[in-house]
C-alpha positions in Angstrom: 100.8 144.4 21.8 100.7 142.9 25.3 97.5 144.8 26.1 96.0 143.6 22.8 96.6 139.9 23.7 95.3 140.4 27.2 92.3 142.2 25.9 91.4 139.4 23.5 91.6 136.9 26.3 89.4 139.0 28.5 86.9 139.4 25.7 86.8 135.6 25.1 86.2 135.0 28.8 83.3 137.4 28.7 81.5 135.2 26.2 80.4 133.1 29.2 77.5 135.5 29.7 76.1 134.6 26.3 76.4 130.9 27.0 74.8 131.4 30.5 71.8 133.2 29.1 71.4 130.9 26.2 71.3 128.0 28.7 68.8 129.7 31.0 66.4 131.2 28.5 64.8 127.9 27.2 64.1 126.9 30.8 61.8 130.0 31.1 60.4 129.5 27.5 62.2 132.6 26.3 63.2 133.3 22.7 67.0 134.1 22.7 66.4 136.4 19.6 63.9 138.5 21.6 66.4 138.7 24.5 69.1 139.9 22.1 66.7 142.5 20.7 65.9 143.8 24.3 69.7 143.8 25.0 70.3 145.9 21.8 67.6 148.4 22.8 69.0 149.0 26.3 72.6 149.0 25.1 71.9 151.7 22.5 70.2 153.8 25.2 73.2 153.2 27.6 75.7 154.1 24.9 73.9 157.3 23.9 73.6 158.3 27.5 77.2 157.6 28.2 78.2 159.5 25.1 76.3 162.5 26.3 77.9 162.4 29.7 81.4 162.0 28.2 80.7 165.0 26.0 79.7 167.2 28.9 82.7 166.1 30.9 85.0 166.8 28.0 83.4 170.3 27.6 84.3 170.9 31.3 88.0 170.0 30.6 87.9 166.6 32.3 90.5 164.2 31.0 89.0 160.9 29.9 90.5 157.5 28.9 92.1 157.6 25.4 89.8 154.8 24.3 86.8 157.2 24.6 88.3 159.7 22.1 87.1 161.2 19.9 84.0 161.9 22.0 81.9 162.1 18.9 82.7 160.3 15.6 84.5 162.5 13.1 82.1 163.8 10.5 83.6 162.2 7.5 83.1 159.2 5.1 85.7 157.2 7.0 83.7 157.2 10.1 80.6 156.1 8.2 82.6 153.2 6.7 83.8 152.1 10.2 80.3 152.3 11.6 78.9 150.5 8.6 81.3 147.6 9.2 80.4 147.1 12.8 76.7 147.5 12.1 77.0 144.7 9.6 78.9 142.7 12.2 75.9 143.1 14.5 73.4 141.9 11.8 75.5 138.8 11.0 76.0 138.1 14.7 72.2 137.9 15.2 72.0 135.7 12.1 74.7 133.4 13.4 72.8 132.9 16.7 69.5 132.2 15.0 70.9 129.8 12.4 73.0 127.9 15.1 69.9 127.6 17.3 67.9 126.1 14.4 70.7 123.7 13.5 71.2 122.5 17.1 67.4 121.8 17.3 67.7 119.1 14.7 71.4 118.0 14.4 74.5 117.0 16.3 75.3 119.9 18.7 79.0 119.1 19.1 79.7 119.1 15.4 77.5 122.1 14.8 79.2 124.1 17.6 82.6 123.3 16.2 81.6 124.2 12.6 80.4 127.6 13.8 83.4 128.3 16.0 85.7 127.6 13.1 84.5 130.8 11.5 87.5 132.6 13.1 89.6 131.2 10.2 88.3 133.8 7.7 89.4 137.0 9.6 92.7 135.3 10.2 93.1 134.7 6.5 92.1 138.3 5.8 94.9 139.6 8.0 97.5 137.5 6.1 96.1 138.1 2.6 94.7 141.6 2.7 96.6 143.4 5.5 100.1 142.2 5.0 100.5 140.3 8.3 103.1 137.5 8.2 102.2 133.9 8.6 104.7 133.0 11.4 105.1 129.5 12.9 103.5 130.8 16.0 100.3 131.8 14.1 100.3 128.4 12.4 100.7 126.4 15.6 98.1 128.4 17.5 95.5 128.0 14.7 96.3 124.3 14.4 95.8 123.7 18.1 92.4 125.4 18.2 91.2 123.5 15.1 92.4 120.2 16.6 90.5 121.1 19.8 87.3 121.9 17.9 87.5 118.6 16.1 87.9 116.7 19.4 85.0 118.5 20.9 82.9 117.6 17.9 83.7 113.9 17.8 83.3 113.4 21.6 80.0 115.3 22.0 76.5 113.8 21.8 76.1 114.0 18.1 72.7 112.3 17.6 70.9 113.8 14.6 67.2 114.3 14.2 66.8 116.0 10.9 68.3 118.1 8.1 70.6 120.4 10.0 73.6 120.9 7.8 72.2 123.9 5.8 71.5 125.9 9.0 75.0 125.0 10.4 76.7 126.2 7.2 74.6 129.4 7.3 75.7 130.0 10.9 79.3 129.3 9.9 79.2 131.8 7.1 77.5 134.4 9.4 80.3 133.9 11.9 82.9 134.4 9.2 81.2 137.6 8.2 80.5 138.9 11.7 84.1 138.4 12.9 85.5 139.9 9.7 83.3 143.0 10.0 84.6 143.5 13.6 88.2 142.9 12.6 88.5 145.0 9.3 87.9 148.5 10.9 91.0 148.2 13.1 93.1 147.9 10.0 91.8 151.1 8.5 93.1 154.6 9.1 89.6 155.9 9.9 89.5 153.6 13.0 91.0 156.5 14.9 88.0 158.6 14.1 85.5 156.4 15.8 85.9 155.5 19.5 85.2 152.1 21.0 82.0 153.4 22.6 80.5 154.3 19.2 81.7 151.1 17.6 79.9 149.3 20.4 76.8 151.4 19.7 77.0 150.5 16.0 77.2 146.8 16.8 74.1 146.9 18.9 72.2 148.8 16.2 73.2 145.9 13.9 71.8 143.4 16.4 68.5 145.2 16.5 68.4 145.4 12.7 69.1 141.7 12.6 66.1 141.1 14.9 63.9 143.4 12.7 64.9 141.5 9.6 64.1 138.2 11.4 60.8 139.5 12.6 59.8 140.5 9.0 60.7 137.0 7.8 59.3 135.0 10.8 55.8 135.1 12.2 56.9 133.1 15.2 59.5 135.8 16.0 56.9 138.5 15.9 54.6 136.4 18.1 57.3 135.8 20.7 58.3 139.5 20.7 54.7 140.5 21.4 54.6 138.5 24.6 58.2 138.2 25.7 59.0 141.9 25.7 56.5 142.0 28.7 58.5 139.3 30.6 60.7 140.6 33.4 63.3 137.9 32.7 63.7 139.0 29.1 64.9 142.4 30.3 66.8 140.9 33.3 68.9 138.7 31.1 69.3 141.5 28.5 70.6 143.8 31.2 73.1 141.1 32.4 74.4 140.8 28.8 74.7 144.6 28.4 76.6 145.1 31.6 79.3 142.6 30.5 79.3 143.2 26.8 79.4 147.0 26.9 82.2 147.1 29.4 84.4 144.5 27.6 83.7 146.0 24.2 84.5 149.6 25.1 87.5 148.8 27.4 89.0 145.6 25.8 87.7 144.3 22.5 87.9 147.3 20.2 91.0 148.9 21.8 92.6 145.4 21.8 91.8 144.8 18.1 93.3 148.2 17.3 96.4 147.5 19.3 97.0 144.1 17.6 96.4 145.6 14.2 98.9 148.4 14.9 101.4 145.7 15.8 100.7 143.8 12.6 99.4 140.7 14.5 95.7 141.4 14.3 95.0 138.1 12.5 95.5 136.3 15.8 92.8 138.2 17.6 89.8 136.0 16.7 91.8 132.9 17.5 92.6 134.2 21.0 89.0 135.1 21.6 87.8 131.8 20.4 90.3 129.8 22.5 89.7 131.9 25.6 85.9 131.5 25.1 86.2 127.7 24.8 88.4 127.5 27.9 86.2 129.8 30.1 82.9 128.2 29.1 84.3 124.7 29.6 85.5 125.6 33.1 82.1 127.1 33.8 80.2 124.0 32.8 82.5 121.7 34.7 83.0 123.7 37.9 79.6 125.4 38.2 77.2 123.2 36.3 79.0 120.0 37.4 79.0 118.5 33.9 81.2 115.5 33.2 83.9 115.5 30.5 85.5 112.7 28.6 89.3 112.3 28.6 89.5 113.5 25.0 87.5 116.6 25.9 89.9 117.4 28.7 92.7 117.0 26.2 90.9 119.4 23.8 90.7 122.0 26.5 94.4 121.6 27.1 95.0 122.2 23.4 93.1 125.5 23.7 95.2 126.5 26.7 98.3 125.6 24.7 97.1 127.8 21.7 96.8 130.8 24.0 100.2 130.1 25.6 101.9 129.8 22.2 100.9 133.4 21.4 102.9 134.6 24.3 106.0 133.8 22.2 105.2 136.5 19.7 
């Protein structure tokens, strides 16, 4: 259980890399969707290569970390179901990024960001309703603190509106709900033991690439950007940076952590921990590194996020 809590916090902190690249890409006139696609292509190759190396090492009798077993997914329907869930998670994650970008182009960024982040509520509810986890006072307080923080960030941000943004914000919210649910559900299934964290990571990136392909079919602009930006060295540089962080944290922390929390019957709190940790780490990054200023209520919102993580330690 302790490992699971720490793993979710580490995973949330790692989300800084997405925020960093999302902030840098527009300055170089790069399409974030194309960067994500490049990221997926490289990550799939890395995961396949790593899987091959681990297989050869296992054949030589070398003992590997338990999170890497089974070396190959078990050949059964359960493994296909697990991979299907994480693949869908990747597709919805790509959709979430695209819809949020469209919404923020026209609407109040603070409110939109908070609407999207609130998507963690759905996997939390799934844990309580579908997987028999108890709604303890600790869960309730932790969730309430994060929601209060999101509301404060929303009302204290620059919320100028330039157009019809609500539809895209809601699409992004629903995509977040589905993405996080698809990532959370497999850890509650018996077949989770048949698919290692490496192959779940691979499946997630396959989903991201499929999301890009679907977007390219629907958007001429995406196809045009892909034709030019895949030749840009910064596209691949940013993609590699994301891969280094995301592959490591997914294989070593996120999926093993989700499994550990689900085994302890507190998996519902996982997305709250990741969300709160992500908010805290990115706020510290923007204040300490980017030297952005914060209003008193925003500082208080950050403290609420810290409190929500601290409360979980009482479980």
